[in-house]
C-alpha positions, 0 to 999 in steps of 0.5 A: 499500499502506498500514499501518493500526491495527485498530479494534474494527469492523475486528477483526470478521472471518470466522475460517474465511476467515482461517484458509483464507487463512492455511493457503494462505500457510503451505503456499505458503511451505513449498512455495516454499522447500524447503532443496533442491528436488531432495530435496523430497517429491513432494506438495510439488512441482507436477505436472510437466505433466498431473496434480494434487498438493496443491501445485497447490491452493495458487495456485487457493485464493489466488485463491478467498480473494480472491474470498471477501474481495471479497464482504465488501468490495464490501458496503461499497461500496454507496452510493459513486459509481461513479467511486470504486468503479472507481478503487479497483478499478483502483488495487488492480489496479495496485498489486498487478501492480506489486509482483509485477513489482518482486518478480521484478526485485528487487534489480534487479541480478544476480550472476554465478557469481563473485558479481560484480555484473552488470546486470539490465535491464528487457528481461530481466524476467519480466512475469507472475507470481503477484501479477500474476495475482492482480491481473488476476483480481481486477480483471476479476472485481471489474468484471464483478461490479460491472457485471454482477451475480452471475448474469451474471458466473457465465454469463460465467466458464462461457463463458470455461472452454468457450471456453478449452477450444476455443481451446487445442485449435484454436490449439495445435500439431496432434496435440499441442496442449497440449505446453509449447511448442506450445500457445495459451498459449505462442504468445500469450505469445511474441507478446505478450512475447517469450521474454525476459520469460517464466518460464525455470524449466522450462529453456525459455521457458514462463510458467505464469502467462501471459496466456491462462491468466489467463482461466480463472483469473477463475472461481476468484475469482468462485467464491470470491465466491459462496461468500463471499456464501453464507457471509455468509447461511447459513455458520453454519447446517447447511444452509449448510455442507451445501449448500457441501459438496454443491456442492463434491462436485459440482464435483469430479466435474465436474472429474474427468470433464472431465479425460477430454477436457481434462486437469487441469493447473495450468501451463495452468490448464485448465478442468477444473483450475478446476472441480476446484479450486473443488470442493476449496476449497468442501469445505475451506471447508465443513469449516472452517465446520463445525468453527469456526462450528458446532462452536466449535472454534477454539482451533487457528485462531490460528496460521493467523490470523496469516498470514490477516491480513497475507497479501500482506505476509507473502508478499512478505517470504518471497519477498524474503527468499529473493532476499536469501539467495541473493545473500549469498556464503558459502564457495566462489564458487558458494555462497550463504547459503541453500545454506550454511544448508541444507548446513551445518545441515539436511542433517544430519537427512537429505536429505528431512527436512532440506529439509522442516525448512528450509522449515518453519523459514523458514515459522515465521520469516515467521509470527513477523513476521506474529505481531508485526505482529498483536499490535501491530494493524498490518495492511498493506493495498492 
């Protein structure tokens, strides 16, 4: 990871891309940090299993904008030796994966119910996660596009989606192949990592960012890459925006009908979920391009560009700060600073509004850090 000062050339960015990325980070922080998860509005929660909520769009959109950004970066690599390009891809993949792993391990110890420090051995750490999936999808998609070119990569991704559909039904529990602890994803993760290294937020061992479901997620990155190239070529024209919107609605329809046989589900990252979310992202990007590049209505974009210019740093900050707040004991032994702030300040606005207001306030704090960095032209790169 490096910190750089922007030069005039580096400041020439695609505004719509920054805004889409910034909107994603903004919403991600809000849904990740409610003052009280039990009183969070339903649209700010993931679907419990089957189904789809606006919150379920956040992560696939982040992958989509990763691919979109790739389309700009890879043009700069033209003429570079193959070894240097591959090293860049592998290095970035490894750094992002390691950052995600260390983020879940941080602060490398735990507190018991009485706030006594106890050990947090590596044997109990979660291996996969959000940044880890981003890293793997970025790395695999980049290598495929570099070696196989765009059209072949698209064919490979389509094949992966159909193969994943077959694998999930063939190797899951007979009669109920998509249940939480009876699907092919769970069995593979348990065999590769063991339950101690899996996510336990559902009350049982199950990782929504497991190894097997990472493969269809590559499709979100590749779709973002294709959309990014299209934006560079015709994004500021009515033709470009119209075709992007048509593609989005077409994919949305395909995902909807695929849901009838392979349900849309984020936690297993089903093939229908990939197609559905890519369709939504194309529509959102098309609308942003129309407003910003064609209608020239960009006064409102500054807020989201702050997030979009330092997305990885702000995301890490938001996650690590929450961990710190949970680790600071305040009041009774079972209470921490995070809970204390909510219960002594935000709860007075009402259970649900207070929980949302807490999340918005926390998001604005993270934004203020990004604003200071942006004003000083400091951008953290990996």
